[in-house]
Every structure is written in C-alpha cells, then in structure tokens.
N, C-alpha and C positions, 0 to 999 in steps of 0.2 A: 253670855247669850241671853237675849231678852225673849219674852214670851211671843212677841210678834214675829221673831225669827222662826219659832216653832210653827206658828200659823202659816207663814210663808212656805216653809218646807212641806207642810201638809198639802197646801194648794199645788205646789210643784209636782209632787208625786201623783196627785190625782189627775193633773194635766197630762203627766207622762203615761198614765193608765188610759187616757182618752185618745191621745195621738202619740206618734213616735217622736220623741225629743232626745233620743240617744240613751235612754235608760232601758235596760233589758226587761222584757215582759215578765220574766221570772221574778224580778224584784218588785214590779208594780202590782202584780196580782195580789199576793198576800201582804206585800209590803205596805200597801195603803192602809190596811187595817191595823198593822203593827204601829205605824206612825200615828194614826188617829188615836188609838188607845194609849200610846205613849204620851202624846200631848195632853190627853185628858188626865193621865196620872200626874204629869208635871203641873198642870193647872190646879189639880187638887192639892198638891204639895204647896203651891204658892198661896192658895187660899188658907190653908191650915197652919203653915209654919213660917212663911216668909215675912209677914208683917208689912208687906209692901203693896197690899191690895186695898181697894176701897169697897164700900158697899155697892151693891147693884142699884142702878137708878130706880128710884121709887116711882117716878112719874114718866111714863113713856107713851102717853096718849092712848092707852088701851092695847098697845101692841103686845106687851108681855102677857096680859090676860088672854089675848087671842091665841098666842103661841101655846100656852098651857092648855087651853081648851082644845086646841087642835091635837095636841099630843095625847090627851086623855081620850078623845074620841077615836083617834087612830088605834090606841091600845084596846079600846072596847071592840072595835071591828076585828082586830087581830085575835082576840080571845073568843070572839063569836064565829070565826071563820072555820075553814075546813083544812087548813095547813098551819096549825097553830105554831108549830116549831119554827117554820120558815117566817111566818108573820112576826112573831115575837123577836126573832133574830134581827130582822130588818128594822123593826121598831127600835130596838136597842141601838142599832147603828145610827138611825135618825136622831134619837135622843142624845147620843154621844156627840154628833155634829153640832146640835143646838147647844149642848153644854159647853163645848169647846169654843165655838165662834160667837155665841150670843152671851151666855152667862159668864164664863170665866174671862173672856176677852173684855167684857165691860166692867169687870172688877180689877183687871190687871193692866189694861192699856189706858194711857192718857190720850188727849187729842193729837199730840205730836206723833205718838206711836201709831195711831190709826192712819195718819197721813203717811208715815213711813211704810206701813203695810200696803196701802193703796198705791203708793208710788212704785214700790218694788213689784207689785202685781202688774202694774202697767208696763214697766220695763220688760218684764218676762214676756208679756203678750206681744209687745212691740218687736222683740227679738224673734218670736215665732212667726209673726207676720212677715218680717224681713226674709226669713228662710223660705217661706212659702212663695212670696213674690219673686224672689230670685229664681226659684225652681220654675215658676210659671213663665217668666219672661226669658230665661236663658237656658233652661233645662238642666242647670247645675243644682244638685241637691247636697247641701252641706251635712245632712244627717242621714246615716245609712238607714234605709227603710225598705220594706218589702212591697211598698205601693208604687205603682207607676204614677207619672205626673197627671194623667187623666184616666178616669174610669167611666166608660160609657159616655164619653164626651164631656164629663164633668171633672173639674179640678179636684185632685185627691192629694198627691204629694206625700203627706205624712199619715193619712188615715182615710177613712171613707168620706165622701163629699159632705154628708150631713154633719159629721163630727167636726170637719174643718170649718164648715159654715157656722156652727155654734161657737167655736173658739173665735172666729172672726167677728161674730156678733158681739161677744163680750169685749173683745179688743176695741171695736169701734165705739161702743158706748163709753167705755173707760177712757178712751183717748179724747173724746169730746169734753169730758169733765176735767181731765188732766191738764188741759190748757188753762184752767183757772187756778191750779194748785201752785203754791209758792215755789216748789222745786223746778217748775218749768216756766218761770217768769223772766228768765234771762233773755238777752238779745237774740241768741240762736236756739236756745232750748225750747222756746215757744213753738218752733216749727216741728219739733219731734212729734207732739200729739197730733198736729194736723196731718203730717205725712202718714202717721199710723192710721188715722181715721180714714183717709182716702184709700190707703192700701187695703184696709179691712173691707170697705165697701166693694172694691174691685174683687177681692177674694170671695165675698158673698155672692156677687153676680156670677163669677166663674164657676162656683160650685153648684149654681142653679138651685140652691136650697130655698124653698119658698117660705118655710117657717122662720129661717134665719133672717130673710129679707123683711118679712112682716114684723118680726120682733125688733129689728134694728130701727125700722120706721117709727115704732112706738117709743123706743128709748130716745132716739134723736128728736122726736116730737116733744117729749117732756123737756129735753134740754133746750130746745128752741123756745118753748113757751115760758119756761122758768127763767132763762137768762136773757130773753128777748134778742137773741142773736139771729136776727132776720135781715141784717144789713150786709155790710161788705164782707164779713167773715164767711158767711154761707156762699156768697157769690164767688169769692176767691177759692173756696174749697171746691165748688162745682166746676169752676174753670180749670183748676189744677187736675181734678179728677178726669175731666173730659180730655185734657191734654195727654195725660198718662194713658188713658184708654186708647186714644187714636194712635199714639206712638207705639203702643204695645201690640196693636192688632196684627195678627197673622191669620192664616186660614183656620188654625185650630181655635183661636179665641173668637173669631167671627162665628164659628160653629157653636161655641159655648153660648153666645148671645142668642142664637137661634134655639138652643136647648132650653134656656130660661123662658123665652117667649112661648115656646110650645107648652112648657109645663104650667104656664100661667093662663092658658086658654080655659074657657069655662068648662068644656067637656073633659078636660084632663087635669083640672086643678086638684081634685081630690081622688082621681082615679086610683092612685097607688094606695090610698087609705080606705077606700070604701068597704072592701071586704073585711078589713081589720076592725073597722068601727062597727059594722053590722054584727060581727061575731061578739064584740064586747057588749053591745046593746042586748043581744039575744041572751047572753049569759047573765047580764045584770038583771033581766026580768025574772030570772029564777030566784034571786035573793036580793030584792030591791033595797032593803033598808040598811043592812050591814055588809052586803056584798060577800065576796069569797074570803075576805080577810085582808088586812093591810099588806100591800106588796105582792098580792097573789092574783093572777087572772086565770080563768078557766079552772082546770083540775090539776094544775102544776104541783109537783111534789119535789121537795129539796133532795138533791142527790150529792151535794157537796157544798163547801163554804162559798164557792164561787157563785152558787145559785142565788145568793143574796143580791147579786148584781143583775143577773140575766133571767129573772123569773117572771117577767112580764112580756106581754105580746108586743113585738116591735111596732112602733108607729101608732100605738093605740091612743096616745094623748089623754085627754080628759075623759074620753069614753072608757079607757082602761082604768082610770082613777075611779070612775063611777062603778065599774064592774068590781073593783077591788074593795072599796070602802063604802059603797052604797050611797044612798041619799043623805044619811046622817054625816058621813065623812065629807062628801062634796059640799054639803051645806055649811059645815064648819070651815072648810077651805075658802069658800066664797066670802064668809063673814070675815076671815082673816084678810083677804084681799080688800074687803070694804074698809077695814080699819086703816090699812096702809094708804088706800085711796083718799080717805078723809085727811090723813096726815099730809098727803101730797097737795090736796086742795088748800089746806091752811098755809102750806109753805109757798104756794103760788099766789093765792088771792090776798093773803095778808103777809106779803113777803117782808116788809120792813119790820113788822112785829115779830115774825118768826126769826129773822136774822138777829134781832135783839135778844130774844128769849132763848132760842135754841143754843146748844153748845157750838154747832158749826152748820150753817145753812148749806154751804157747798157740799160737804160730805153727806149731809142728809139727802139732798136731792140726787147726788150721785148714786147712793144706795137705793133710793126709790126708783130711779131710772133703770138700774140694773135689775132690780126686783121685778118690775113689770115687763121688761124685755124678756126675761126668762119665763115669766108667767105666760106670755104669749107664745114663746118658743115651744114650751112643753105641750101646746095644743096638738102638735103633730109628732111629738117624740115621747118615749116612755120613761124618761129619766126621773120624773116626779116620784115614781115608785121604786127607783133604784138608787139607794144611798151610796153605791160605789162609783157613781158617775161624777164627772167634773161639773156638769151643770147643777146637780143636786147640791154639791158642796159650795159652789159659788152663790147659789140662791140663798143659802143660810148665812154665808159670809155677808151678803148684802143686807140681810136682816140685822146682823150684828152691827153693821155700820149705821143703819138707821137708828137702832136703839141708842147707840153711843152719841149720835148727833142731835136727836130731837129732845133728849132729856133737858129740862130747864137748866140754864146756867145758874150756879149758886149765887151769883151776884145780884140776881133779880128776885123779886117777891113772887107772890102767887097770883099775879094778874093772868087772866086768860089771854089766849092769842087775840081774840076779838077786842078785849079791853086794851091790850098792848098796842094793837093796830090803831085804835082811836086816839091813843095818847101820842103816838109817834108819827102818824101819817102827815103828809103835806098835801094841801088841797090840789087835786088834779094830777098828782104824780106819785110814784113810789120812790122811796129812798133806795139807793143802791147799796149793796153790801161791800163793795170794794171799788 
C-alpha cells in the first residue's frame, strides 16, 4: 500500500461523513478522526524510517510561508479566545490535515502518484454523480439513505441539498481538468470527464444551491481562461447539457428550475443568511481583533468530540470566520488567498514559462481552480471553521496539489517566472503545454 492510497481512503471517509455513500454514520463519526490521525502516524513513520521520502520543496512561491503564518495566527486567536479547549482541539485537527495533505504528501508522493490520487478522486466523484443523477431521473436510489429525492423542491437524494451541491461543485471542477489528464486521453475515456461535468452542473442547478453555482462559475472560469477552451468544447458541452436538461424535464424538475430562479432574485438572494450574518457581525464587534477564538462562534462550549465539527453557526460563511478569528485571522487568510492568486496570475499570464519551470502546470491549475472554487463556496457555508467537513479536507488537499506542482523542476536553474517567460515566449502567442 502506498501513501496516496491512505490519502484517498481519508478523502473517502470524509465524503461518507458528508453524504450517504453506504458507510454507516457510526463509522464516519469518530472514524474520520481515527483515519486522519492514523494516516498522520503512517506519514511520520515514512519520514523517519522508510528512507523513501524526499525533502519538502524549498521554493513554493511564498505559499508555505503563508500557510505557516495562517496556522500561527489561528493558534493565537485560539489561545486568546473564550473556549480555549475547543479552539485548540480544532486547531490540532486543522494542523493535522495540513501535515498529512501538504507536508508529508509533498515528501512522500511523486508527480505520478499525485496524478493517481487526483484520478482516483475524480472517479469517486463521478460515481457519486452517477448515483445522484440516476435517482433524480428515474427515482431509483442505489444507496440506502434516509433522504427523499427532493426536500422542499430541491434535489437531495444522499444528503441535504447544500451538501449535494458542494460535492457536485467539486466534481464539476475536477471533471473539467480531468479531461486533460493522461488517464482520460483514450478514444472513449475522454468523454467520461465531460459527462461528469455536465451531470455536475445539472445537479447543482437542481439543488438550487447558490453558493455552489457561484463557486462552480469561478472554478470553470479559471479553467476557461487558463486553457483557452472557449471554442468547440464549451459549445459541445453546452449543447449536451441542454439536451439532457430538456430530455429529463418533468413537472418536478421544472419546479426545481423555478426554485433556483426564485432563490436568485435580488430580494431573496441573501434572505436565508441575513439573520445569521447580522448575528455574526454583532458578536464580532464585541471582540474585533482576535474574535471568540478559532473555530468558535458566539458563546458555544464543547460538549463532546463531535462538537469539533458542529460548533459554528450554520451558514455564517466569512462573517463567521470574522467572528471566530477577528480581524487578524481574516487578514492573514486574505493574505494567503493573495499569495495563491499571485501564483494563478503567473501560471496564466506567463503560461509558457510556468509550464517549463513548474513541476506540472495542469495539476497546479487544477489545484488552484479547486482552491478558489471552495474559497467562494465557503462564503455562504460554515465549513472553513469545521475541520471535520469534506469541504475543509478537500480545500487543504488542493493546497497540497498546488505546492507539489508549482515547485521548480530540478532540471532548471533559478530563473524567475518573468525571466523564463522572456526566454521562451514566441512573439504574438503562447506556447502550449501539450
């Protein structure tokens, strides 16, 4: 068994904790923590005794520094908060995820193993999308679940609509980039990512999840700009999506379209979040600098280990983050986003140079697309402060992929991206990576 197998197993059990995929809730509750710390222990053993690891990338464009600064600032808010035990526990869970998916993974995995993890992750998500679409179109659910197909006119199937929307968002963004990966370059395999992407968009629409839709637009937008896929491929995808939509329309799905349209109206767009956001802002003003402590909103107190997941106000988004970690924590988070955005800019504006200098341009841009999609998604959801959620784990897995992909290839010297661009550019056009 290789280390990426352990990472994939961790992702799977976190997904099973988010939606029903046939794993009993009694196993996913405490099981996700057992798996996470078990993988951390296995990673530590690999680093200490296996002799099969390499040193952590020394040059990551400031991303590593930003991660460490964010961790230290969150710890400071945890120690300065009003529920120190809960805050420190959640900080340990956050640090463990970063240790497993960013530090150890970049010492233990090579480029091919990162691709293997990403491809297995895509196939897992594609299978889930298939189950959801089958239930939506035929009413047949392959996985036993306590959820009905629709909840308040919104697609549910395996979980509440917002959770399904988040999984569809991750599936859609991953599918767009999977079409460029070697494993799906065959004559028929290349259609699997496209079918998954179209299915994910339909699921997002049918769940009427506004945050998932906005996040997918951002992730797909990065993909379009980075790959320049604004020609026949997008046209074909739109045509197929429209055809499936028309074919699948019955009275229930027409009503779903109406639900999404209603939820996007100006007077109802944020109606379900207004009270939550106002409460978070009101509580933040009491402790504006360090907030209530990392992972804590209002006067919540820990009553059990499960509280490490559900200790934040639902739907609070970045207002909940502000209430939790204050101005200093949010400022450091914005700085972290800025560093990754700078990396994105270099990857798009100086594409030929980045493709030459980075370890893998495609994986890097996939990680960045997933990163910013989830950064947008958490604006309306509380998972940024909940290390037990699937979104939180995938967010840091995306960071691990970015770190692995943007580190300079050892075959090249210390030229900057700008210098490399000047050396390799062709007048009037960019070089393609493949």
